[in-house]
N, CA, C and O of each residue as an XYZ file, in Angstrom:
752
protein
N     173.750    -31.895    -32.839
C     174.101    -30.646    -33.132
C     174.728    -30.534    -34.479
O     175.474    -31.439    -34.850
N     174.462    -29.368    -35.346
C     175.138    -29.251    -36.626
C     176.524    -28.675    -36.392
O     176.632    -27.726    -35.616
N     177.441    -29.105    -36.917
C     179.008    -28.544    -36.872
C     179.070    -27.760    -38.029
O     179.321    -28.313    -39.100
N     178.855    -26.404    -37.964
C     178.921    -25.496    -39.046
C     180.383    -25.658    -39.957
O     180.381    -25.455    -41.171
N     181.450    -25.996    -39.309
C     182.664    -26.223    -40.089
C     182.677    -27.312    -40.983
O     183.112    -27.253    -42.133
N     182.086    -28.532    -40.318
C     181.956    -29.768    -41.245
C     181.001    -29.604    -42.344
O     181.242    -30.129    -43.431
N     179.848    -28.863    -42.134
C     178.912    -28.631    -43.029
C     179.484    -27.730    -44.169
O     179.162    -27.956    -45.336
N     180.347    -26.693    -43.836
C     180.902    -26.022    -44.825
C     181.768    -26.947    -45.764
O     181.626    -26.947    -46.987
N     182.600    -27.667    -45.149
C     183.501    -28.600    -45.837
C     182.619    -29.502    -46.784
O     183.019    -29.699    -47.932
N     181.533    -30.013    -46.387
C     180.663    -30.877    -47.194
C     180.394    -30.225    -48.462
O     180.565    -30.823    -49.525
N     179.949    -28.934    -48.397
C     179.481    -28.103    -49.604
C     180.849    -27.986    -50.514
O     180.799    -28.289    -51.706
N     181.872    -27.609    -50.002
C     183.062    -27.529    -50.744
C     183.383    -28.884    -51.578
O     183.752    -28.889    -52.752
N     183.204    -29.895    -50.868
C     183.692    -31.172    -51.474
C     182.721    -31.433    -52.689
O     183.113    -32.149    -53.610
N     181.641    -30.949    -52.709
C     180.742    -31.216    -53.813
C     181.166    -30.632    -55.122
O     180.756    -31.114    -56.178
N     182.058    -29.503    -55.078
C     182.561    -28.759    -56.086
C     184.033    -28.902    -56.379
O     184.405    -28.895    -57.553
N     184.869    -29.028    -55.419
C     186.339    -28.730    -55.615
C     187.003    -30.248    -55.723
O     186.840    -31.155    -54.907
N     187.686    -30.286    -56.772
C     188.467    -31.740    -57.128
C     189.932    -31.566    -57.337
O     190.423    -30.450    -57.508
N     190.559    -32.546    -57.327
C     191.947    -32.590    -57.616
C     192.150    -31.924    -58.978
O     191.337    -32.070    -59.891
N     193.366    -31.120    -59.093
C     193.625    -30.244    -60.204
C     192.950    -28.868    -60.305
O     193.312    -28.047    -61.149
N     191.977    -28.636    -59.442
C     191.191    -27.368    -59.530
C     192.059    -26.153    -58.791
O     193.046    -26.383    -58.093
N     191.612    -25.028    -59.017
C     191.980    -23.700    -58.224
C     191.011    -23.355    -57.246
O     189.800    -23.425    -57.456
N     191.582    -22.943    -56.063
C     190.812    -22.505    -55.033
C     191.516    -21.276    -54.579
O     192.694    -21.043    -54.851
N     190.599    -20.351    -53.739
C     191.098    -19.180    -53.115
C     190.570    -19.125    -51.699
O     189.387    -19.348    -51.444
N     191.543    -18.802    -50.716
C     191.122    -18.582    -49.348
C     191.418    -17.041    -49.179
O     192.553    -16.582    -49.053
N     190.268    -16.308    -49.191
C     190.447    -14.994    -49.241
C     190.853    -14.375    -47.780
O     191.269    -13.219    -47.706
N     190.722    -15.133    -46.721
C     191.075    -14.811    -45.370
C     191.821    -15.933    -44.597
O     191.312    -16.649    -43.734
N     193.147    -15.980    -45.051
C     193.855    -17.322    -44.540
C     193.932    -17.368    -43.080
O     194.086    -18.489    -42.595
N     193.854    -16.375    -42.289
C     194.005    -16.512    -40.750
C     195.098    -17.550    -40.317
O     196.240    -17.395    -40.750
N     194.830    -18.523    -39.544
C     195.949    -19.407    -39.213
C     196.067    -20.684    -40.117
O     196.718    -21.665    -39.759
N     195.403    -20.611    -41.304
C     195.742    -21.594    -42.392
C     194.841    -22.911    -42.402
O     194.986    -23.799    -43.242
N     194.015    -22.937    -41.509
C     193.085    -24.127    -41.497
C     192.265    -24.348    -42.844
O     192.234    -25.429    -43.430
N     191.612    -23.212    -43.261
C     190.780    -23.292    -44.629
C     191.783    -23.413    -45.762
O     191.501    -24.071    -46.764
N     192.999    -22.765    -45.618
C     193.909    -22.920    -46.789
C     194.422    -24.405    -46.838
O     194.524    -24.914    -47.955
N     194.739    -25.113    -45.779
C     195.255    -26.408    -45.755
C     194.018    -27.352    -46.240
O     194.248    -28.240    -47.060
N     192.869    -27.177    -45.790
C     191.730    -27.877    -46.289
C     191.640    -27.879    -47.853
O     191.560    -28.907    -48.526
N     191.661    -26.676    -48.320
C     191.563    -26.519    -49.761
C     192.802    -26.967    -50.554
O     192.685    -27.473    -51.670
N     193.916    -26.784    -49.998
C     195.186    -27.500    -50.415
C     195.108    -28.971    -50.598
O     195.601    -29.501    -51.594
N     194.499    -29.657    -49.657
C     194.433    -31.011    -49.415
C     193.618    -31.496    -50.714
O     193.998    -32.375    -51.488
N     192.393    -30.737    -50.810
C     191.332    -31.049    -51.868
C     191.880    -30.840    -53.349
O     191.599    -31.616    -54.262
N     192.636    -29.792    -53.488
C     193.034    -29.633    -54.967
C     194.295    -30.677    -55.385
O     194.647    -30.736    -56.563
N     194.803    -31.311    -54.584
C     195.885    -32.265    -54.785
C     197.026    -31.691    -55.362
O     197.067    -30.467    -55.490
N     198.027    -32.446    -55.755
C     199.420    -32.141    -56.086
C     199.276    -31.154    -57.394
O     200.114    -30.258    -57.504
N     198.463    -31.255    -58.181
C     198.513    -30.475    -59.446
C     197.420    -29.261    -59.416
O     197.193    -28.565    -60.406
N     196.844    -29.115    -58.299
C     195.855    -27.881    -58.166
C     196.638    -26.822    -57.513
O     197.786    -27.026    -57.117
N     195.977    -25.585    -57.384
C     196.522    -24.280    -56.849
C     195.566    -23.740    -55.927
O     194.359    -23.765    -56.167
N     196.106    -23.203    -54.776
C     195.367    -22.359    -53.880
C     196.045    -21.089    -53.611
O     197.236    -21.116    -53.302
N     195.399    -19.956    -53.697
C     195.769    -18.731    -53.413
C     195.178    -18.411    -52.121
O     194.027    -18.746    -51.841
N     196.020    -17.704    -51.243
C     195.578    -17.318    -49.874
C     195.923    -15.997    -49.435
O     197.109    -15.676    -49.505
N     195.048    -15.147    -48.978
C     195.316    -13.707    -48.583
C     195.169    -13.479    -47.167
O     194.282    -14.002    -46.493
N     196.143    -12.607    -46.677
C     195.793    -12.037    -45.254
C     196.626    -10.693    -45.185
O     197.593    -10.563    -45.937
N     196.307     -9.787    -44.384
C     196.958     -8.580    -44.186
C     197.979     -8.613    -43.023
O     198.775     -7.688    -42.867
N     197.945     -9.676    -42.222
C     198.875     -9.831    -41.158
C     199.994    -10.800    -41.421
O     199.753    -11.962    -41.745
N     201.003    -10.416    -41.309
C     202.380    -11.279    -41.367
C     202.240    -12.457    -40.543
O     202.568    -13.574    -40.945
N     201.678    -12.194    -39.207
C     201.498    -13.387    -38.427
C     200.585    -14.460    -38.995
O     200.839    -15.651    -38.817
N     199.602    -14.075    -39.627
C     198.853    -15.104    -40.321
C     199.540    -15.808    -41.441
O     199.451    -17.033    -41.534
N     200.241    -15.076    -42.324
C     200.986    -15.693    -43.328
C     202.075    -16.694    -42.663
O     202.190    -17.839    -43.100
N     202.700    -16.320    -41.817
C     203.747    -17.244    -40.989
C     203.110    -18.489    -40.400
O     203.597    -19.612    -40.523
N     202.027    -18.222    -39.775
C     201.323    -19.391    -39.231
C     200.820    -20.361    -40.293
O     200.927    -21.576    -40.129
N     200.313    -19.867    -41.296
C     199.773    -20.695    -42.386
C     200.892    -21.488    -43.092
O     200.803    -22.682    -43.381
N     202.028    -20.641    -43.354
C     203.131    -21.393    -43.989
C     203.696    -22.625    -43.287
O     203.990    -23.674    -43.859
N     203.820    -22.365    -41.914
C     204.207    -23.271    -41.045
C     203.294    -24.561    -41.041
O     203.789    -25.687    -41.079
N     201.935    -24.332    -40.992
C     200.990    -25.422    -40.952
C     201.033    -26.122    -42.484
O     200.920    -27.345    -42.563
N     201.180    -25.402    -43.553
C     201.273    -25.987    -44.826
C     202.517    -26.884    -45.013
O     202.502    -27.947    -45.633
N     203.524    -26.376    -44.450
C     204.768    -27.006    -44.720
C     204.755    -28.293    -43.714
O     205.233    -29.348    -44.132
N     204.263    -28.230    -42.510
C     204.135    -29.502    -41.650
C     203.369    -30.522    -42.367
O     203.684    -31.709    -42.277
N     202.291    -30.088    -43.139
C     201.271    -31.171    -43.750
C     201.891    -31.480    -45.130
O     201.330    -32.380    -45.755
N     202.912    -30.909    -45.685
C     203.420    -31.242    -46.988
C     202.566    -30.754    -48.053
O     202.375    -31.423    -49.069
N     201.959    -29.430    -47.832
C     201.064    -28.834    -48.751
C     201.447    -27.502    -49.299
O     200.758    -26.915    -50.133
N     202.599    -27.023    -48.794
C     202.955    -25.727    -49.094
C     203.277    -25.374    -50.613
O     203.065    -24.257    -51.085
N     203.787    -26.394    -51.299
C     204.224    -26.257    -52.722
C     202.915    -25.986    -53.711
O     203.091    -25.543    -54.846
N     201.777    -26.242    -53.267
C     200.586    -25.925    -54.093
C     199.900    -24.585    -53.747
O     198.908    -24.256    -54.396
N     200.341    -23.844    -52.823
C     199.835    -22.684    -52.359
C     200.701    -21.439    -52.540
O     201.921    -21.470    -52.383
N     200.013    -20.331    -52.881
C     200.620    -19.147    -52.945
C     199.998    -18.272    -51.951
O     198.837    -17.880    -52.064
N     200.885    -17.917    -50.827
C     200.414    -17.004    -49.762
C     200.777    -15.658    -50.004
O     201.937    -15.319    -50.239
N     199.609    -14.714    -49.941
C     199.850    -13.348    -50.245
C     199.520    -12.422    -49.097
O     198.442    -12.433    -48.502
N     200.497    -11.650    -48.844
C     200.374    -10.617    -47.666
C     199.841     -9.331    -48.359
O     200.553     -8.448    -48.834
N     198.505     -9.356    -48.346
C     197.804     -8.213    -49.093
C     196.262     -8.346    -48.765
O     195.852     -9.424    -48.337
N     195.527     -7.447    -48.924
C     194.160     -7.356    -48.755
C     193.509     -8.273    -49.706
O     193.917     -8.348    -50.865
N     192.533     -8.963    -49.284
C     191.545     -9.650    -50.336
C     191.002     -8.864    -51.364
O     190.654     -9.355    -52.438
N     190.902     -7.568    -51.072
C     190.301     -6.565    -51.958
C     191.299     -6.310    -53.132
O     190.859     -5.691    -54.101
N     192.495     -6.692    -53.139
C     193.382     -6.745    -54.282
C     193.548     -8.113    -54.919
O     194.554     -8.285    -55.608
N     192.721     -9.061    -54.780
C     192.929    -10.347    -55.290
C     192.964    -10.394    -56.902
O     193.451    -11.345    -57.514
N     192.379     -9.235    -57.540
C     192.424     -9.148    -58.943
C     193.823     -9.082    -59.477
O     194.094     -9.345    -60.649
N     194.821     -8.671    -58.451
C     196.177     -8.482    -59.033
C     196.930     -9.725    -58.933
O     198.080     -9.783    -59.368
N     196.313    -10.801    -58.345
C     197.041    -12.110    -58.103
C     196.349    -13.282    -58.686
O     197.002    -14.171    -59.233
N     195.078    -13.326    -58.598
C     194.349    -14.597    -59.114
C     194.225    -14.447    -60.574
O     193.706    -13.444    -61.063
N     194.702    -15.446    -61.303
C     194.369    -15.508    -62.738
C     193.179    -16.560    -63.049
O     193.092    -17.630    -62.448
N     192.364    -16.186    -63.952
C     191.309    -17.009    -64.482
C     190.251    -17.207    -63.304
O     190.182    -16.468    -62.322
N     189.403    -18.358    -63.556
C     188.472    -18.642    -62.652
C     188.951    -19.619    -61.535
O     190.039    -20.188    -61.628
N     188.180    -19.784    -60.560
C     188.505    -20.712    -59.477
C     187.166    -21.446    -59.219
O     186.090    -20.882    -59.418
N     187.267    -22.783    -58.748
C     186.445    -23.662    -58.369
C     185.621    -23.608    -56.941
O     184.456    -23.952    -56.743
N     186.533    -23.099    -56.051
C     186.027    -22.858    -54.708
C     186.677    -21.793    -54.028
O     187.889    -21.614    -54.154
N     185.945    -21.059    -53.304
C     186.551    -19.809    -52.456
C     186.014    -19.804    -51.279
O     184.887    -20.277    -51.131
N     186.701    -19.285    -50.253
C     186.267    -19.165    -48.885
C     186.599    -17.870    -48.219
O     187.725    -17.389    -48.343
N     185.652    -17.277    -47.507
C     185.970    -16.113    -46.585
C     185.534    -16.417    -45.225
O     184.386    -16.811    -45.019
N     186.394    -16.254    -44.270
C     186.258    -16.509    -42.926
C     186.240    -15.022    -42.173
O     187.266    -14.645    -41.606
N     185.204    -14.299    -42.182
C     185.353    -12.872    -41.869
C     185.509    -12.809    -40.341
O     185.177    -13.731    -39.598
N     186.071    -11.582    -39.912
C     186.240    -11.450    -38.478
C     187.660    -11.046    -38.278
O     188.264    -10.390    -39.127
N     188.237    -11.469    -37.063
C     189.578    -11.322    -36.766
C     190.291    -12.511    -36.626
O     189.671    -13.559    -36.447
N     191.605    -12.493    -36.687
C     192.631    -13.440    -36.599
C     192.474    -14.313    -35.332
O     192.885    -13.816    -34.283
N     191.915    -15.591    -35.293
C     191.656    -16.348    -34.083
C     193.111    -16.563    -33.277
O     194.168    -16.951    -33.775
N     192.881    -16.242    -32.055
C     194.085    -16.474    -31.221
C     195.020    -15.223    -31.159
O     195.949    -15.227    -30.352
N     194.819    -14.205    -31.940
C     195.704    -13.035    -31.964
C     195.792    -12.205    -30.650
O     196.798    -11.639    -30.223
N     194.500    -12.238    -30.064
C     194.207    -11.291    -28.981
C     193.870     -9.889    -29.519
O     193.137     -9.160    -28.852
N     194.333     -9.514    -30.602
C     194.074     -8.127    -31.056
C     192.776     -8.132    -32.115
O     192.807     -8.434    -33.307
N     191.633     -7.708    -31.323
C     190.539     -7.683    -32.005
C     190.160     -6.455    -32.810
O     189.092     -6.374    -33.417
N     191.162     -5.423    -32.786
C     191.037     -4.149    -33.591
C     191.185     -4.471    -34.997
O     190.561     -3.803    -35.822
N     191.968     -5.454    -35.376
C     192.218     -5.946    -36.766
C     191.136     -6.809    -37.181
O     191.211     -7.995    -36.863
N     190.199     -6.422    -37.802
C     189.159     -7.239    -38.356
C     188.855     -6.993    -39.981
O     189.241     -5.985    -40.573
N     188.198     -7.940    -40.527
C     187.675     -7.602    -41.879
C     186.796     -6.430    -41.868
O     186.181     -6.155    -40.838
N     186.680     -5.697    -42.955
C     185.843     -4.485    -42.959
C     185.103     -4.505    -44.243
O     185.577     -4.992    -45.270
N     183.930     -3.965    -44.161
C     182.970     -3.802    -45.425
C     183.702     -3.235    -46.394
O     183.664     -3.809    -47.482
N     184.448     -2.135    -46.291
C     185.152     -1.479    -47.432
C     185.986     -2.404    -48.247
O     186.067     -2.209    -49.460
N     186.612     -3.395    -47.681
C     187.553     -4.248    -48.491
C     186.738     -5.620    -48.665
O     186.883     -6.233    -49.722
N     185.998     -6.061    -47.799
C     185.140     -7.300    -48.068
C     184.344     -7.331    -49.286
O     184.403     -8.227    -50.128
N     183.537     -6.224    -49.338
C     182.462     -6.205    -50.341
C     183.287     -6.136    -51.813
O     182.804     -6.888    -52.659
N     184.337     -5.430    -52.202
C     184.944     -5.523    -53.457
C     185.547     -6.915    -53.614
O     185.545     -7.422    -54.736
N     186.062     -7.570    -52.575
C     186.623     -8.952    -52.775
C     185.593     -9.776    -53.107
O     185.747    -10.539    -54.061
N     184.479     -9.763    -52.443
C     183.327    -10.699    -52.794
C     182.821    -10.428    -54.183
O     182.461    -11.353    -54.910
N     182.786     -9.075    -54.587
C     182.324     -8.895    -55.997
C     183.378     -9.484    -56.991
O     183.004     -9.986    -58.051
N     184.530     -9.428    -56.687
C     185.569    -10.038    -57.614
C     185.450    -11.522    -57.617
O     185.460    -12.144    -58.679
N     185.324    -12.179    -56.318
C     185.124    -13.459    -56.207
C     183.897    -14.084    -57.037
O     183.988    -15.143    -57.658
N     182.749    -13.302    -56.971
C     181.640    -13.653    -57.740
C     181.910    -13.682    -59.250
O     181.420    -14.583    -59.931
N     182.617    -12.794    -59.754
C     182.973    -12.544    -61.068
C     183.942    -13.703    -61.653
O     184.049    -13.934    -62.857
N     184.609    -14.376    -60.664
C     185.650    -15.455    -61.100
C     185.150    -16.774    -60.654
O     185.961    -17.691    -60.783
N     183.943    -17.086    -60.136
C     183.693    -18.550    -59.805
C     183.359    -19.233    -61.163
O     182.563    -18.783    -61.987
N     184.047    -20.333    -61.277
C     183.938    -21.239    -62.299
C     182.504    -21.787    -62.468
O     181.797    -21.810    -61.460
N     182.016    -22.219    -63.609
C     180.787    -22.900    -63.807
C     180.930    -24.173    -62.605
O     181.986    -24.742    -62.330
N     179.780    -24.408    -62.071
C     179.698    -25.446    -60.962
C     180.518    -25.082    -59.782
O     180.746    -25.956    -58.946
N     181.001    -23.839    -59.620
C     181.818    -23.508    -58.568
C     181.211    -23.060    -57.279
O     179.998    -22.853    -57.259
N     181.874    -22.901    -56.278
C     181.302    -22.539    -55.016
C     182.078    -21.388    -54.324
O     183.277    -21.277    -54.576
N     181.535    -20.604    -53.549
C     182.011    -19.550    -52.663
C     181.282    -19.587    -51.254
O     180.077    -19.348    -51.175
N     182.046    -19.891    -50.161
C     181.553    -19.876    -48.859
C     181.990    -18.698    -48.105
O     183.188    -18.414    -48.120
N     181.112    -17.938    -47.408
C     181.453    -16.715    -46.749
C     180.864    -16.867    -45.235
O     179.656    -16.764    -45.018
N     181.851    -17.130    -44.171
C     181.389    -17.270    -42.868
C     181.421    -15.763    -42.262
O     182.394    -15.018    -42.378
N     180.309    -15.453    -41.651
C     180.043    -14.174    -41.087
C     179.768    -14.175    -39.461
O     178.982    -14.981    -38.963
N     180.402    -13.314    -38.772
C     180.517    -13.317    -37.362
C     179.786    -12.004    -37.000
O     180.374    -10.934    -37.152
N     178.478    -12.053    -36.509
C     177.740    -10.845    -36.171
C     177.795    -10.505    -34.664
O     177.038     -9.678    -34.156
N     178.673    -11.147    -34.025
C     178.798    -10.820    -32.653
C     179.513     -9.571    -32.155
O     179.682     -9.307    -30.965
N     179.889     -8.882    -33.111
C     180.495     -7.539    -32.840
C     179.991     -6.531    -33.847
O     179.667     -6.941    -34.961
N     179.890     -5.168    -33.534
C     179.402     -4.154    -34.430
C     179.861     -4.170    -35.838
O     178.979     -4.038    -36.686
N     181.027     -4.300    -36.220
C     181.575     -4.260    -37.658
C     181.116     -5.722    -38.334
O     180.746     -5.771    -39.507
N     181.171     -6.818    -37.544
C     180.892     -8.100    -38.097
C     179.404     -8.145    -38.405
O     179.046     -8.722    -39.431
N     178.525     -7.592    -37.612
C     177.058     -7.431    -37.837
C     176.699     -6.697    -39.007
O     175.906     -7.185    -39.813
N     177.319     -5.319    -39.214
C     177.165     -4.528    -40.337
C     177.751     -5.105    -41.535
O     177.206     -4.918    -42.623
N     178.844     -5.809    -41.424
C     179.497     -6.455    -42.519
C     178.571     -7.466    -43.098
O     178.325     -7.514    -44.303
N     178.049     -8.293    -42.190
C     177.111     -9.489    -42.577
C     175.885     -9.008    -43.249
O     175.405     -9.573    -44.232
N     175.374     -7.917    -42.677
C     174.011     -7.289    -43.410
C     174.375     -6.762    -44.817
O     173.535     -6.925    -45.702
N     175.557     -6.138    -45.120
C     175.806     -5.729    -46.360
C     176.230     -6.790    -47.419
O     175.977     -6.687    -48.620
N     176.915     -7.840    -46.830
C     177.153     -8.979    -47.673
C     175.855     -9.864    -48.272
O     175.756    -10.428    -49.362
N     174.879     -9.778    -47.138
C     173.732    -10.650    -47.550
C     172.774     -9.669    -48.483
O     172.093    -10.190    -49.367
N     172.740     -8.315    -48.279
C     172.170     -7.476    -49.319
C     172.627     -7.608    -50.597
O     171.866     -7.786    -51.548
N     174.045     -7.520    -50.710
C     174.674     -7.742    -52.018
C     174.258     -9.113    -52.654
O     173.755     -9.212    -53.773
N     174.505    -10.076    -51.875
C     174.234    -11.423    -52.555
C     172.749    -11.823    -52.922
O     172.478    -12.713    -53.729
N     171.794    -11.046    -52.221
C     170.531    -11.221    -52.613
C     170.076    -10.495    -53.961
O     168.916    -10.563    -54.367
N     171.172     -9.736    -54.675
C     170.941     -9.144    -55.853
C     171.281    -10.048    -57.015
O     170.877     -9.764    -58.142
N     172.026    -11.153    -56.778
C     172.527    -12.052    -57.776
C     171.582    -12.674    -58.556
O     170.562    -13.125    -58.035
N     171.786    -12.757    -59.729
C     170.752    -13.408    -60.749
C     170.615    -14.883    -60.526
O     171.539    -15.666    -60.747
N     169.343    -15.268    -60.048
C     169.057    -16.705    -59.575
C     169.175    -17.635    -60.721
O     169.200    -18.848    -60.513
N     169.251    -17.152    -61.908
C     169.441    -18.056    -63.138
C     170.808    -18.546    -63.220
O     171.060    -19.628    -63.750
N     171.721    -17.778    -62.705
C     173.176    -18.148    -62.812
C     173.698    -18.541    -61.329
O     174.630    -19.345    -61.306
N     173.244    -18.106    -60.185
C     173.671    -18.410    -58.782
C     172.647    -18.795    -58.016
O     171.524    -18.304    -58.130
N     172.953    -19.714    -57.167
C     172.016    -20.155    -56.083
C     172.703    -19.744    -54.758
O     173.783    -20.235    -54.430
N     172.037    -18.813    -53.992
C     172.588    -18.283    -52.830
C     171.674    -18.771    -51.556
O     170.453    -18.626    -51.489
N     172.496    -19.372    -50.572
C     171.828    -20.102    -49.387
C     172.429    -19.444    -48.190
O     173.612    -19.104    -48.189
N     171.646    -19.260    -47.182
C     172.117    -18.812    -45.990
C     171.937    -19.922    -44.994
O     170.847    -20.492    -44.938
N     172.964    -20.285    -44.171
C     172.819    -21.299    -43.059
C     173.189    -20.606    -41.816
O     174.311    -20.150    -41.596
N     172.127    -20.551    -40.970
C     172.106    -19.866    -39.684
C     171.352    -20.463    -38.661
O     170.273    -20.986    -38.938
N     171.832    -20.451    -37.389
C     171.163    -20.995    -36.159
C     170.265    -19.867    -35.812
O     170.664    -18.760    -35.453
N     168.898    -20.258    -35.954
C     167.902    -19.033    -35.635
C     167.716    -18.572    -34.300
O     167.399    -17.416    -34.018
N     167.940    -19.593    -33.390
C     167.697    -19.298    -32.037
C     168.916    -18.799    -31.170
O     168.882    -18.700    -29.943
N     170.036    -18.487    -31.996
C     171.178    -17.803    -31.502
C     171.764    -16.775    -32.381
O     172.717    -16.980    -33.132
N     171.061    -15.521    -32.227
C     171.331    -14.555    -33.311
C     172.714    -14.025    -33.369
O     173.092    -13.453    -34.392
N     173.486    -14.169    -32.362
C     174.992    -13.566    -32.594
C     175.910    -14.721    -32.861
O     177.110    -14.458    -32.945
N     175.481    -16.074    -33.019
C     176.284    -17.009    -33.609
C     176.676    -16.782    -35.025
O     175.958    -16.134    -35.787
N     177.804    -17.305    -35.385
C     178.326    -17.215    -36.862
C     177.312    -17.929    -37.750
O     176.612    -18.858    -37.345
N     177.280    -17.451    -38.943
C     176.420    -18.096    -39.940
C     177.183    -18.085    -41.232
O     178.172    -17.357    -41.316
N     176.792    -18.864    -42.298
C     177.511    -18.685    -43.538
C     176.634    -18.627    -44.713
O     175.498    -19.095    -44.635
N     177.081    -18.076    -45.827
C     176.482    -17.876    -46.964
C     177.220    -18.856    -48.001
O     178.438    -19.018    -48.064
N     176.298    -19.449    -48.762
C     176.819    -20.444    -49.877
C     176.484    -19.822    -51.198
O     175.290    -19.617    -51.416
N     177.314    -19.510    -52.059
C     177.148    -19.007    -53.338
C     177.562    -20.171    -54.362
O     178.757    -20.439    -54.489
N     176.625    -20.839    -55.066
C     176.986    -21.707    -56.044
C     176.603    -21.258    -57.375
O     175.459    -20.880    -57.626
N     177.546    -21.294    -58.233
C     177.395    -20.860    -59.611
C     176.720    -22.241    -60.413
O     177.263    -23.343    -60.334
N     175.683    -22.046    -61.052
C     175.146    -23.010    -61.787
C     175.966    -23.680    -62.979
O     176.713    -22.949    -63.630
N     175.882    -24.800    -63.243
C     176.613    -25.409    -64.143
C     176.191    -25.010    -65.619
O     175.027    -25.173    -65.986
N     177.083    -24.528    -66.390
C     176.729    -23.892    -67.759
C     176.308    -25.239    -68.660
O     176.979    -26.269    -68.702
N     175.275    -25.049    -69.245
C     174.709    -26.045    -70.207
C     174.858    -25.782    -71.517
O     174.523    -24.659    -71.894
N     175.367    -26.704    -72.459
C     175.559    -26.237    -73.899
C     174.319    -26.624    -74.797
O     174.304    -26.324    -75.991
């Protein structure tokens, strides 16, 4: 069986290297933030966003325990405001849409009205040979609608600049799936 999380990491590993900048647009409990922080190394930088203090606290604890906190900037704000914090381009970005795992409160979820502007910003800041991964959870009404709008938007990107791929389990329509946006390497 395919492990979607491991597959996502393998795609990131093709693009993200020590010294690079990465963005976790939905930090949650910090697993993706820690993964990115490990990959950028001591001289790299990771920005991570969440609207819940609980997520920031959980992520800070995880990063501190792993010795990765010093290379991260944790931001208690919506990913739709990333332009106020992220400087320059980044080599890898991740969105893990939906709600905070383990919170029990499923009323706080990512929403189309903030996710789509954040994705547009991310697309504008992906470095040459960079990558953006977007995990979508269609098992609830907002997640399904959010996923459809994200896919509709990504399908409009110029194929000469971006390669957009969808990884989905076809015989399980409510299972999570993810989108991979790779920016082609600029040639001189």
